[in-house]
LUMPATI-456740 format. One line per field, with one value per atom (N, C-alpha, C, O): atom name; x, y, z. Coordinates in Angstrom, 1 decimal, m for minus. Layout:
residues N
atomo <- [CA, ...]
px <- [X, ...]
py <- [Y, ...]
pz <- [Z, ...]
//
This chain:
residues 107
atomo <- [N, CA, C, O, N, CA, C, O, N, CA, C, O, N, CA, C, O, N, CA, C, O, N, CA, C, O, N, CA, C, O, N, CA, C, O, N, CA, C, O, N, CA, C, O, N, CA, C, O, N, CA, C, O, N, CA, C, O, N, CA, C, O, N, CA, C, O, N, CA, C, O, N, CA, C, O, N, CA, C, O, N, CA, C, O, N, CA, C, O, N, CA, C, O, N, CA, C, O, N, CA, C, O, N, CA, C, O, N, CA, C, O, N, CA, C, O, N, CA, C, O, N, CA, C, O, N, CA, C, O, N, CA, C, O, N, CA, C, O, N, CA, C, O, N, CA, C, O, N, CA, C, O, N, CA, C, O, N, CA, C, O, N, CA, C, O, N, CA, C, O, N, CA, C, O, N, CA, C, O, N, CA, C, O, N, CA, C, O, N, CA, C, O, N, CA, C, O, N, CA, C, O, N, CA, C, O, N, CA, C, O, N, CA, C, O, N, CA, C, O, N, CA, C, O, N, CA, C, O, N, CA, C, O, N, CA, C, O, N, CA, C, O, N, CA, C, O, N, CA, C, O, N, CA, C, O, N, CA, C, O, N, CA, C, O, N, CA, C, O, N, CA, C, O, N, CA, C, O, N, CA, C, O, N, CA, C, O, N, CA, C, O, N, CA, C, O, N, CA, C, O, N, CA, C, O, N, CA, C, O, N, CA, C, O, N, CA, C, O, N, CA, C, O, N, CA, C, O, N, CA, C, O, N, CA, C, O, N, CA, C, O, N, CA, C, O, N, CA, C, O, N, CA, C, O, N, CA, C, O, N, CA, C, O, N, CA, C, O, N, CA, C, O, N, CA, C, O, N, CA, C, O, N, CA, C, O, N, CA, C, O, N, CA, C, O, N, CA, C, O, N, CA, C, O, N, CA, C, O, N, CA, C, O, N, CA, C, O, N, CA, C, O, N, CA, C, O, N, CA, C, O, N, CA, C, O, N, CA, C, O, N, CA, C, O, N, CA, C, O, N, CA, C, O, N, CA, C, O, N, CA, C, O, N, CA, C, O, N, CA, C, O, N, CA, C, O, N, CA, C, O]
px <- [68.2, 69.2, 70.3, 69.9, 71.5, 72.6, 73.4, 73.7, 73.6, 74.4, 75.9, 76.3, 76.6, 78.1, 78.8, 78.3, 80.0, 80.8, 82.0, 82.5, 82.6, 83.8, 85.0, 85.2, 85.7, 86.9, 88.1, 88.3, 88.9, 90.1, 91.4, 91.8, 91.9, 93.2, 94.3, 94.5, 95.1, 96.4, 97.5, 97.4, 98.6, 99.8, 100.3, 100.0, 101.1, 101.7, 102.7, 103.3, 102.9, 103.8, 104.8, 104.5, 106.0, 107.0, 107.0, 107.8, 106.1, 106.0, 104.5, 103.7, 104.3, 102.9, 102.8, 103.7, 101.8, 101.6, 101.2, 100.4, 101.6, 101.2, 102.1, 102.8, 101.9, 102.7, 104.2, 104.7, 104.8, 106.2, 106.7, 107.9, 105.8, 106.2, 106.7, 107.3, 106.6, 107.1, 106.1, 106.5, 104.9, 103.8, 102.8, 102.4, 102.4, 101.3, 100.0, 99.6, 99.4, 98.2, 97.1, 97.2, 95.9, 94.7, 93.5, 93.2, 92.9, 91.7, 90.6, 90.3, 89.9, 88.8, 87.7, 87.8, 86.6, 85.5, 86.0, 86.5, 85.8, 86.1, 87.5, 87.8, 88.3, 89.6, 90.7, 90.3, 91.9, 93.0, 93.7, 94.1, 93.7, 94.4, 95.8, 96.1, 96.7, 98.1, 98.5, 98.2, 99.1, 99.5, 100.8, 101.8, 100.8, 101.9, 102.1, 101.2, 103.2, 103.5, 102.4, 102.1, 101.8, 100.8, 99.4, 98.5, 99.1, 97.8, 97.5, 98.5, 96.3, 95.9, 95.3, 94.5, 95.7, 95.1, 95.1, 95.7, 94.3, 94.1, 94.1, 93.8, 94.4, 94.4, 93.0, 92.1, 92.8, 91.5, 91.7, 91.9, 91.6, 91.8, 93.1, 93.1, 94.2, 95.5, 96.0, 97.1, 95.2, 95.7, 95.3, 94.6, 95.8, 95.5, 94.5, 94.7, 93.6, 92.6, 92.9, 93.2, 92.6, 92.7, 91.6, 90.5, 91.8, 90.8, 89.8, 90.1, 88.5, 87.5, 87.9, 88.6, 87.6, 87.8, 86.6, 85.4, 86.7, 85.6, 84.8, 85.3, 83.5, 82.6, 82.1, 81.3, 82.6, 82.3, 82.9, 84.0, 82.2, 82.7, 84.0, 84.7, 84.4, 85.6, 86.7, 87.7, 86.6, 87.6, 88.3, 87.7, 89.6, 90.4, 91.0, 91.8, 90.6, 91.2, 90.6, 89.5, 91.3, 90.6, 89.7, 89.9, 88.8, 87.8, 88.5, 88.0, 89.6, 90.3, 90.9, 91.1, 91.3, 92.0, 91.3, 91.9, 90.1, 89.4, 89.2, 88.9, 89.3, 89.1, 88.2, 88.4, 87.3, 86.3, 85.6, 85.1, 85.5, 84.7, 83.2, 82.5, 82.7, 81.3, 81.0, 80.2, 81.8, 81.8, 80.4, 79.8, 79.9, 78.6, 78.8, 77.8, 80.0, 80.4, 79.9, 80.3, 79.2, 78.7, 79.8, 79.6, 81.0, 82.0, 83.2, 84.1, 83.1, 84.0, 83.4, 82.2, 84.3, 83.9, 84.7, 85.9, 84.0, 84.7, 84.4, 84.8, 83.5, 83.1, 84.4, 85.3, 84.3, 85.4, 84.9, 83.8, 85.7, 85.4, 84.9, 85.4, 83.8, 83.2, 83.7, 83.2, 84.6, 85.2, 86.0, 86.7, 85.9, 86.5, 88.1, 88.7, 88.6, 90.1, 90.7, 91.8, 89.8, 90.3, 90.0, 89.0, 90.9, 90.6, 90.8, 90.9, 90.8, 90.9, 89.6, 88.6, 89.7, 88.5, 87.9, 88.7, 86.7, 86.0, 86.6, 86.6, 87.1, 87.7, 89.1, 89.6, 89.8, 91.1, 91.1, 92.2, 90.0, 90.0, 90.4, 89.9, 91.2, 91.7, 91.5, 92.2, 90.6, 90.4, 90.0, 89.1, 90.6, 90.2, 88.9, 88.2, 88.5, 87.3, 86.3, 85.5, 86.4, 85.6, 84.1, 83.6, 83.4, 81.9, 81.2, 80.0, 82.0, 81.5, 80.5, 80.9, 79.4, 78.4, 78.7, 78.2, 79.6, 79.9, 81.3, 81.7, 82.1, 83.4, 83.2, 82.3, 84.0, 84.0, 85.5, 86.3, 85.7, 87.0, 87.3, 86.4, 88.6, 89.0, 88.8, 89.1, 88.5, 88.3, 89.6, 89.7]
py <- [84.9, 84.6, 85.7, 86.9, 85.4, 86.3, 86.4, 85.3, 87.6, 87.7, 87.6, 88.1, 87.0, 86.9, 87.5, 87.5, 88.1, 88.6, 87.8, 87.2, 87.7, 86.9, 87.6, 88.8, 86.9, 87.4, 86.8, 85.6, 87.6, 87.2, 87.7, 88.8, 87.1, 87.6, 87.6, 86.7, 88.6, 88.7, 88.0, 87.6, 87.8, 87.2, 88.0, 89.2, 87.4, 88.2, 89.2, 89.0, 90.3, 91.4, 91.6, 91.4, 92.1, 92.4, 93.8, 94.2, 94.6, 96.0, 96.4, 95.8, 97.5, 98.1, 99.1, 100.0, 99.0, 100.0, 101.3, 101.4, 102.4, 103.7, 104.7, 104.3, 106.0, 107.0, 106.7, 106.5, 106.7, 106.5, 105.1, 104.8, 104.1, 102.7, 102.2, 101.1, 102.9, 102.5, 101.8, 101.5, 101.7, 101.2, 102.2, 103.0, 102.3, 103.2, 103.0, 101.8, 104.0, 104.0, 104.5, 105.4, 103.8, 104.2, 104.2, 103.2, 105.3, 105.4, 104.7, 104.9, 103.8, 103.0, 102.9, 102.1, 103.6, 103.6, 104.1, 105.2, 103.2, 103.6, 103.1, 103.2, 102.7, 102.2, 102.6, 103.2, 102.4, 102.6, 101.3, 100.5, 101.1, 99.9, 100.2, 101.4, 99.3, 99.4, 98.5, 97.3, 99.0, 98.2, 97.5, 98.2, 96.2, 95.4, 94.2, 93.3, 94.1, 92.9, 92.5, 91.3, 93.5, 93.2, 93.0, 92.7, 93.2, 93.1, 94.2, 94.9, 94.4, 95.5, 94.9, 93.9, 95.4, 95.0, 96.1, 97.2, 95.9, 97.0, 96.3, 95.1, 97.1, 96.6, 96.5, 97.3, 95.4, 95.2, 94.5, 93.3, 95.3, 94.8, 94.0, 92.9, 94.6, 93.9, 93.0, 92.5, 92.7, 91.8, 92.5, 93.5, 92.0, 92.6, 91.7, 90.5, 92.4, 91.7, 92.2, 93.3, 91.2, 91.6, 92.5, 92.4, 93.4, 94.3, 93.5, 92.5, 94.0, 93.3, 93.4, 94.3, 92.3, 92.3, 92.7, 92.5, 93.4, 93.9, 92.7, 91.7, 92.9, 91.7, 91.8, 90.9, 92.7, 92.7, 91.5, 91.1, 90.9, 89.6, 89.6, 88.6, 90.8, 90.9, 91.6, 92.1, 91.8, 92.6, 91.7, 90.9, 92.0, 91.3, 92.3, 91.8, 93.5, 94.5, 94.5, 93.9, 95.0, 95.2, 96.4, 97.3, 96.5, 97.6, 98.9, 100.0, 99.0, 100.2, 100.8, 102.0, 100.0, 100.4, 100.1, 100.4, 99.6, 99.2, 100.4, 101.5, 100.1, 101.2, 100.7, 101.2, 99.8, 99.4, 100.6, 101.4, 100.8, 101.9, 101.8, 102.8, 100.5, 100.3, 99.6, 98.7, 99.9, 99.2, 99.2, 100.3, 98.1, 98.0, 97.4, 97.1, 97.2, 96.6, 97.6, 98.7, 97.1, 97.9, 98.4, 99.3, 97.8, 98.2, 99.0, 99.4, 99.2, 100.0, 101.5, 101.7, 102.4, 103.8, 104.6, 104.8, 104.9, 105.6, 107.0, 107.7, 107.5, 108.9, 109.8, 109.4, 111.0, 112.0, 113.1, 113.5, 113.5, 114.5, 115.7, 116.2, 116.3, 117.5, 118.8, 119.8, 118.8, 120.0, 120.7, 120.0, 122.0, 122.6, 122.6, 122.7, 122.4, 122.3, 120.9, 120.7, 119.9, 118.5, 117.7, 118.0, 116.8, 116.0, 114.5, 113.7, 114.2, 112.8, 112.0, 112.6, 110.7, 109.9, 110.0, 110.2, 109.7, 109.8, 108.7, 109.0, 107.6, 106.6, 107.0, 106.4, 108.0, 108.4, 109.9, 110.3, 110.6, 112.0, 112.2, 111.4, 113.1, 113.4, 114.9, 115.4, 115.6, 117.0, 117.2, 116.5, 118.1, 118.3, 119.0, 118.9, 119.8, 120.6, 120.1, 120.9, 118.8, 118.2, 118.4, 118.2, 118.8, 118.9, 118.0, 118.2, 117.1, 116.3, 115.2, 114.6, 115.0, 114.1, 112.7, 111.8, 112.4, 111.0, 110.5, 109.4, 111.4, 111.0, 110.3, 110.7, 109.3, 108.6, 108.6, 108.0, 109.3, 109.4, 108.4, 108.0, 108.0, 107.0, 107.6, 108.8, 106.8, 107.3, 107.5, 107.9]
pz <- [121.7, 120.8, 120.8, 120.9, 120.8, 120.9, 119.5, 119.0, 119.1, 117.8, 118.2, 119.2, 117.3, 117.5, 116.3, 115.2, 116.6, 115.5, 115.4, 116.4, 114.3, 114.1, 114.8, 114.6, 115.6, 116.3, 115.6, 115.6, 115.0, 114.3, 114.9, 114.4, 115.9, 116.5, 115.5, 114.7, 115.6, 114.8, 115.5, 116.7, 114.8, 115.4, 116.5, 116.6, 117.4, 118.5, 118.0, 117.0, 118.8, 118.4, 119.4, 120.6, 119.0, 120.0, 120.5, 121.3, 120.0, 120.4, 120.4, 119.8, 121.1, 121.1, 120.0, 119.9, 119.1, 118.1, 118.6, 119.6, 118.0, 118.4, 117.6, 116.7, 117.9, 117.1, 117.2, 118.2, 116.0, 115.9, 116.0, 116.1, 115.9, 116.0, 114.7, 114.7, 113.6, 112.4, 111.4, 110.3, 111.8, 111.0, 110.7, 111.6, 109.4, 109.0, 109.8, 109.8, 110.3, 111.0, 110.1, 109.4, 110.1, 109.3, 110.3, 110.9, 110.4, 111.2, 110.5, 109.3, 111.2, 110.6, 111.7, 112.6, 111.5, 112.4, 113.8, 113.9, 114.8, 116.1, 116.6, 117.8, 115.7, 116.1, 115.1, 114.0, 115.4, 114.4, 114.0, 114.9, 112.7, 112.2, 111.9, 111.5, 112.0, 111.7, 110.6, 110.6, 109.5, 108.4, 108.8, 109.1, 108.8, 109.4, 108.5, 108.5, 107.8, 107.0, 106.1, 105.9, 105.4, 104.4, 104.9, 104.1, 106.1, 106.6, 107.6, 108.0, 108.1, 109.0, 110.2, 110.2, 111.4, 112.6, 113.6, 113.4, 114.7, 115.7, 117.1, 117.2, 118.1, 119.5, 120.0, 119.7, 120.7, 121.3, 122.7, 122.8, 123.8, 125.1, 125.3, 125.9, 124.9, 125.1, 124.1, 124.2, 123.1, 122.0, 120.7, 120.7, 119.6, 118.3, 117.5, 117.4, 116.8, 115.9, 114.5, 114.3, 113.6, 112.1, 111.8, 112.3, 110.8, 110.3, 109.5, 108.9, 109.5, 108.6, 107.2, 106.7, 106.4, 105.0, 104.3, 104.7, 103.2, 102.3, 101.9, 101.5, 102.0, 101.6, 100.2, 99.8, 99.4, 97.9, 97.3, 97.6, 96.3, 95.8, 95.0, 95.0, 94.5, 93.7, 94.4, 93.8, 95.7, 96.5, 97.5, 98.2, 97.7, 98.7, 99.7, 100.5, 99.7, 100.6, 101.9, 102.1, 102.9, 104.2, 104.2, 103.3, 105.0, 105.0, 105.2, 104.8, 105.9, 106.2, 105.0, 104.9, 104.0, 102.9, 101.5, 100.5, 101.6, 100.4, 99.5, 99.9, 98.2, 97.2, 96.1, 94.9, 96.3, 95.3, 94.8, 95.6, 93.5, 92.9, 93.2, 93.3, 93.3, 93.5, 94.8, 94.8, 95.8, 97.1, 97.7, 97.8, 98.2, 98.9, 100.3, 101.0, 100.7, 102.0, 103.1, 103.1, 104.1, 105.2, 106.2, 106.9, 106.2, 107.1, 106.4, 107.1, 105.1, 104.4, 104.4, 104.4, 104.4, 104.4, 103.3, 103.5, 102.2, 101.1, 101.0, 100.1, 101.9, 101.8, 102.0, 102.7, 101.5, 101.6, 102.5, 102.4, 103.5, 104.4, 103.7, 102.7, 104.2, 103.6, 104.1, 103.7, 105.1, 105.6, 104.5, 103.8, 104.3, 103.2, 103.3, 102.2, 104.4, 104.6, 104.6, 104.9, 104.3, 104.4, 103.1, 102.5, 102.8, 101.6, 101.9, 101.0, 103.2, 103.6, 103.4, 103.4, 103.4, 103.4, 104.8, 105.8, 105.0, 106.3, 107.2, 108.5, 106.7, 107.6, 108.1, 109.0, 107.4, 107.8, 108.3, 108.8, 108.3, 108.7, 110.1, 111.0, 110.4, 111.8, 112.1, 113.0, 111.4, 111.7, 113.2, 113.6, 113.9, 115.2, 115.4, 116.3, 114.3, 114.4, 113.3, 112.7, 113.0, 112.0, 112.2, 113.3, 111.1, 111.2, 110.2, 109.9, 109.6, 108.5, 109.1, 110.1, 108.6, 109.1, 108.9, 109.6, 107.9, 107.7, 108.2, 108.1, 108.8, 109.4, 110.7, 111.5, 110.9, 112.2, 112.7, 112.0, 113.8, 114.3, 115.4, 116.1, 115.4, 116.5, 117.8, 118.1, 118.8, 120.1, 120.8, 122.0]
//
């Protein structure tokens, strides 16, 4: 038996997202999501996929920007970096010398 994950392609884009492209970037797990026209998406092998949506029953945020106070979604990350010089959430932390056990940096 093979497990499948939902693949949600985003609409086509006229430019490649990256530094200076004009869209806010949010680090989320092993990828970078870009806030674009009210939704978030990331590049995946030459095309863009929509970011996961929070699975909490009363939330409509994407997992990259979810702010549920009592979030139980397994793909949302609300931890705050434990490095003394950082105050970012673990999903957005970009410390070069990060030692936080719950931060996940984009590859």
